[in-house]
N, C-alpha and C positions, 0 to 999 in steps of 0.2 A: 486503656489499661488492657493487658492480655488476657484472653480466656484460658482457663485452667486446661482446656484441652487443644493445646498449642500443636498445629501440625508441623510436620518436618516437610521439606519442600516437595519430595515425591508424593507424599500423601495429599497434600495441598493441591498440587497440579492435577492429580488424579481426580480429586472432588471437583476442581474447577472444570475439568474436561467432560466430567460426567453430567455437567448441566447443559452440555450440546443438545441432550434429548430433548430440553425445553423447546428447542428450535430457535428460529429468528422471529422475535416479537417487536415490533416497532413501536415507540411510544416512549413518553417521558416521565410517566408517574413513577415507576419503580427506582430509575436512577435519581430523580430529584429527591424522593424520600430517602435513598440511600445515602446521598450527600449530604442532607440535612443531619443525618444521624451521626456520619463522620465528621460533621463540623467543617465541611470543605465550603470555602468561599467561593459561590458559584457566580459572583458578580463583582469583581475586583472594582474599585471606585476610579474615577478619572485621574489619570496621572499616577495611579498607584501600582504597585507590584503585586501579582505578575502581569507582564504584558502578555495577553493571550492571541495567538493567530490560530484561527479556524479554517481549515481548508478542505474544500469539498470538490467533486467532479468526477469524471469517469476515467479518465487516463492522466497520469502525471502528477497524482496528489502526493504519493511519496517522494517523488524527486522534489517538488517544491517545498515539502517539508524538511527534506535533508538539506537543501539549500539555506532555508531559514534558520536552521539549527546551526548549521556550519558557520554562517556569517556571525550570528548571534555570540557563538562561542569564541569566535575569532576576535570579537569585540570586547570580551571579557565579561559577558553576562553568564550567570548561572542558569543554564538552559535545559529544559525538559523537553522530550520528545516521545510522542505516543503514535504509533503507527500499527498497522496490521495489513496482512496476516504476518505472522513470524516465518522464517525460513527453516532454521534448524531448532532453535529453542524458543519457548515461549517468552524468556526474558529480554529477547530482542525487542519486544513491543514497547518497554518502558525503559527509558534511558535519561541519565543526568549527566550532561556534560559529556555525552557520548558513551559513557559506561552503563552497561547493563544494571537492572536492579539485581541485587544479591539473591541468592537462593534463600538465606535467612530472612532478608526483608519480604520477600515475595511470600514466603510461609508465614510470617507473622501477621502481614497484611490480609491474607486470606483467612487466617483463622479469625482475625477481628471481625471480617465481613461474613464469614460463615455463623458465627454466633448471632449477628444480628438478623440475618435472613432465615434463620432455621425453620420459623413458623409462618413464613410468607407464603400467600397463596393469592395469586399466581407466584411462582418463584421466579427471582430475576434470571435473565439469560446469561450465557457465557460472556457476551460482549458487554452487558451491563456492568456485570461483576468485574470484568477486566478494566473498564473504564473507571470504575469506582475505585479500584486497587490503584490505578496509575493517579488519579487526581489527589487521592488521599497521601500517597508517596510523595507527589510533587509538592504538596503543600508541606508536609514534614521536612522535606529537604531545602525547604527555601528557596524554590525555584524562582528567578526574577523574570524568564522568559518562558512560556509554555507554547509549544507548538503541537497542535492537536489535527490529526487526520480523521475525518470522518470515516465510519466503517461501511454503512450502507445508505445510499441517499443523502440525507441531511436532515429534513424537517422533523422527522421522528426517530433520528439517531441519538443515541446516548450522549454523544459529545455535544449536542445542541442544548443540554441543560446548563451549559455556561454562557456567560456574556463575554465575547472576545473584544479586543481592541481593533481588530481588522479581521474581514471575512475575505477568503480569496476563493476564486472559482476557476479550476482548470478546465481543460478541454472536455466537452460534452459529447456524448455519442450513446448509441443504444447499448446497453447491458444491464444485466439484473431486471429484466423486463417482468418477471413473475411478482416483483416486489415493487418497482418504481413505475410501472406502465409500459405501454407499447408503443408510444411516440416519443420523439424528442421533446415535445412541448410539455409531455407529463413528466419525463425525467427532469427536465428543467425546473419545473415548478417544485419538485421534491427538493432539488440542490437549493433553489431559491429560498427554501423554507428556513434555512440558518440566518437569512438576512434579519436584523434587528435595528429598531429605530436609533438612528443617530450613528451607527457603526458603519464605517467607510466599508465599501465592497470594490475589490479589484477582480477582474476577470480577463483571461485572455480573449480574443475575438471569437465569437461563436457563430455557428450557423444561424441564419435568421430566424429561423423558427424558435430556437433556443434564445437568441439575444432578446427578442420581443418579450418572452416570458420574464426574463431576468430585469429587463427595462422597467417593466410594469409592476413587478414585485418590489423592486426598489423604491419606485416612486410612492406605492402604496404605504410602506412602512417608514418612510423617510430615511433611507439609507443611502448616502452619497455613492454614486457608481462611477467608477473609471474603467475605460477598456484599456488593456495593454496590448499594443500592436506591433511593437518593435523589439527584435531580440537584442540581448545585451551585446556589446562590443567587446567584452572582456572574455579571456580564456575560461572555459569551464570545463572542469575535470570529467563530467559525465559525457559519454559519447552521443552523438546525433544532433543534428541542427535543431530539432524540437526542444533540446534541453536549453537552448539560448532563450527560447521563449519561456520555459518554465522558470528559469533563472530570473528573467525580466519581470515575472509575475512576483516572484519573492522579493525582488528589488522595490516593486511598486508597493507591496504589503508593508515592508519595513518603512518606506517612506511615509505611508498613510498613518502608521503607528506613531510616528514622530520619535521613535527610539534612537537616541543618537548612536550613529554607527559611523566610522571613519572610512574613507575610501580604501585605506590600506587594509582594514578589517574585511571590507567587501571583496577586494582582490584575494586575499588569503582564504576567505571562505570559498569563494568561487573556484579556486585553483585546488583546493584540498578536499573538496566535498565527496564523499563517498556513500554509494547506495547499492548495496549488494543485490544481485539477481537481476540488474538492468544493464545490458550490455556488459556484463562482467567478464573479463578475460582472464582465464586460469590455465595453467599447464597442467595438462592431463599426462597420462602414462606414457612413456617412451616417445616423448617430444611432440605429442598431439596437443594442439591448442584448442580449448573449449572456450566457447562464448555462451554465456547464461543469460537468457532474457525471458522474464515471466510474462510476455505477452499474451493476454489470455482473452482477447475479444478482438473484433476485425479491425477496428482503428488502430489498436495497439500493434496487431500483426503487421498492418500497413506501414507503421512508423518504423518497426523493427527491419523490415525489408529495405526501406528507404536509408535507415542508418547502415545496414549491412554495405549497401551500395557506396554510400559515402566512404566507408572505412576500407572496403575490399574490392571496390569497383564490381567486376563481372565474376568473380570467383563466386563457385557454388559449393555450399557446404553439405556435409552429411547433416541431416536435420532429426535430432531426436525429439519426437513430438509426443506430448502427454497432454489431454484436455479433459475438463470437466464436462459431463454430459448435459449440464443445463446451460452451456454457452452455444453460441451459433457456431457449431463445429464447421458446417460447410463453408462458412464464410471465411473462417480462419484458414481452412485448407486452400480456399481459392487464392488467398493473399500469399501463402507460402509456395503454391504449386510452381511459380516460374523460377523461385529462387533455389530449391533443393537440387541438388545432384541425386540424392537419394534420400529416402525417409526411413526412419526407424520408429514404428508405432508403439507406444508404452502404455500400460495401465499405471495410472497414478494411485499412490496409498491413500485414497480417500473413499467414503462412502458415495460421494457425488461423482466418482471417476467413469469416464467413458472406458468401456473395455477395449484393450489393445485390438482385438479382432475387429470390433465394430468401427474403431478409429481408422484401421487400415483400409477397410472398405470405403470409408469417406475420403481418405486420402487418394485411393486408387481412382475413384470418381471424379475427383478434382484434377489429378495429375496421372492419366492413364500411362503416359510413356515413361514415367519415372519409377524406378524400383522401390519398393516399400517391403521392409522386412517387419516383423512382429516379435515384440519382446514382452514377456508377462511381468517384468519388475524393472525398476529403475538400475538396479546393478546389471542384469542381464543387458538391457538396452545400451547402457554406457560402455560395457565391454564390447558389444558387437558394433556400436558406433565408432569406437576408438579403433577396432580392427580394420573397418572399412576405410577410415580416415588415413590410415599408415599405407594401405593398399593404394589408395587414389592420390594421396597427398592433400586432400582437402581438410580444411578445419572442420569441428564438428559444431553446430549450434543446437543448444538444447532450450526449447521454448515451448510455450502454449499453457503452462499453469505454474504459478508461483509454488504450489505444493510439490510439483516435480522438481523445480529449482533447489527447493530445500532438501529433498531427498537426495540429490546428486552432491550438494554442498556437504551433507553429512557423510556420504559415501567417501568424499575426498578427504574429509577431515578424520576419518575412521571412528565417526560417532553415530549415533542414531538419531534421527529426526524425530522431535515430539510431535506426533500426527495430531492434526486438528482439522475439524470440518469448517472451521470459520477463519 
């Protein structure tokens, strides 16, 4: 039943974003309590609906989720997708059959949740509230398949309050060290925290330090573990050879779930999958081609450079770069240094942003022979990069943070990105 104080969408989103001041609080107590109050079934029975896929890892989570969603929809299942962060609008995070949650449904769901948590201490976090909204909406929408991307880590992530049909682990590397630990073993331990007794685990091949942790955890909890070693042979709509491994992981997860899916559905899903902000190509102003990729850590930057070489050989782009200050900025700049013909360093619209001037200093240290301009906003940076592109004939590559990608997409759409810190 709706509360008497039903919020409209803008008010609801404003309230939700205000909870970001609570910060990031890892743990399952609040989300478990909230799901109970919302009557969300956190442990679907064997062979029952919905079939839940839980995806964790450092890089590639979103791509694997997008492939699982695309194939499940192509097979005719009513499919729910939960991902983060959003690029332009919060509503991107919650989808049924590819369609975002409506403004009205988001406002109604958040109104219910606000009423439930108004007296809680500690107050649920932004991510816990978002996950609760998603899972409540998915159940109301009678989703047959639910694809969940973890937010941060895994063990104490709000998505870990559910019992899935299959757990999938994408490539692991060092990121979010302040929350997950400073070693690959520690990070792997957090990701492996989503393993559950009897629930199959599929993982891409990992560095041995991480693989050892995953093997030991799987054995301890009694979760069958399968390594995915070979890329898919089929064509995949997402650019980059690494996406064929991500697609193979998604197929292994589908197989482990025993969800009936035809070969035709697999081929249609792989050939039609869309995942914005990951080597996304868009026409910019006056014939300039833009490539947008939210490569926000060292490993992702390395893969972006590899994908660029696969697609454009030795062409060197104008690289519009914006990075959050809690990332390994020096490592990201080192990866991009050999690629860029010129850099434009930009400040991202986030409280966590690295200032443009500070970023430019790190770029110049990594690539002292490469010109680097400074822009104080995404709009200024895009305009400058496009001018330099027209003068040089080079494409523009926009990278470093998904928050920057969201700002650029909003500019191109004539919209305003809903800013988020998480």
